[in-house]
C-alpha positions, 0 to 999 in steps of 0.5 A: 742838359742839352744846348737846346734846354739851356737856350730856352732857359737863357732866352726866357730868363736872361733876355727879358730886358733887351729891346724887342727888335734884338729879342726878335733877332735872338729868336730867329738865330736860335730857331733857324740856325743854332738849334737845328745845328747844335741843339741836341749837343749836351752843354757840357760836351760843347767844344770849339770845333763844334761851333767852328763847324757850325760857323763854316756850315752857315757860310756854306748855306747848310741851314738856309737856301743860300750861304749866309753873309759874313754879317749874318754869320757873325750875328748867329755866332753873337747870339750863341756866344752871349748864351754860352757866356752866361752859362759860363758865369753860372758854372755850367761851362768852365770856358766859353767854347765860342771865344776862339772861333774864326769868323768870316770877315765883313767887308764894308759896302762901298757907299754910293751917295748921290752926286749933285746932278743925281739929286737934281734929277731925283728931285725932278723925278719925284714931283707929284709922287705920292711919297715924294715928300717922304723921300725928299725929307729923308734925303735932306735929314738922313733919317733911317727908313724906320725913323722916317716911316714912324714920324708923327706930327708931334715930332715936328715943331714948326715954330722952332724949326725942328724935328724930334726923333724919339722912336722908329716903326719896325716890323716884328713878327709880321706886325708894325710897332713903335720901337726905341731908336737904334742907340736908345738916344733921342735926337732933335734935328734943325733941318734946312728951311726947305725941309720945314716948308715942304713939311708945311705944304705936306701937312696942308695936303694931308688935311685935304686928303683927310677931308676927301677920305671922310669916315674912311680916314684912319690915322690915330697915331697921327703919322706924317706919311700915309696913304690915301686913308691915313695908314702909315706907309710900308717899308717895302712900298717906299723902298720899291718906289725909290728903286723904280725912280732911281732906275728911271733916272739912270742910277740903278745901283742906289739903295734907299739907305743911300739917301741917308749916305747922301745927306751925310756926305753932303753935310761934311762937304759943305762944312758941318763938323763930324760931331754935328753929323754924328748927332744928326745921323744918330750914330753912337760915336763920332769915331763911327761916323769918321769910319763910315764917311772917311772918304768924304773927310779925305776930300775935306782934307784936300780942300784944307790943303788948298786953303793952306796953300793960299794962306802960305802964299799970302804969308810969304808974299807979305814977308817979301 
């Protein structure tokens, strides 16, 4: 049995219950990289040096137009490792040959959250913009882009002042569809009153747009953020719009995802505990939040030191 044969069996029989987004990634890694490189090798003959060469070739761009990033190389290795792990459990292999491969190191990107002056300039720049409300909501809630685009009005409880995030809208095989959240865990946000008031105004505006569109209005899923005929906004559309605005106000290095980072850093700086920030962002653990936003907590520690200085000074003065 060749590796190609085994991957076909593994994908069909052992990947049935994984999330659609993960399965889509598995298919991509197998089809574009693993099969072209190793598919014809007999499973029983697969050795560590075959897989190490494959990893190195991915980093050199042998199977793509340009070298893959360390994260993408690790993703391809992860799929292959999972398939070979199952083959080992079933006795097709004595040992998983992908266990001891040396993988490229993933360097964490430097976060570039907005400064207060940037936020002020940004809010002014998006006044009247068709998707300005969506960008502001993202900035002050930290939603992932797919979560933001997938918000529907049933998520919003104006009476409770809350937003329930329970799914995301993703592109799979070229089509948009609702998918579970990244960590399969719903969360309820209680954003600033500013956010809820903006959503109320947006709701009224959307009703006016719906009346104007008349019979052309098409929003059966009740999306919050839509175009002029009720269709949900596209990932690429809002991404490009944000990039254009960021460039116009002098922060061209910003990515759309930095709106999420800006919310997280602002939350920590203004006193939210790490556990609250973790739950608002939908991170799996508080440890992950600390790892990503350690630089922000360092500033909090310095502020804590200054407060302690003041406390010590007060105590010592009282003692005298």
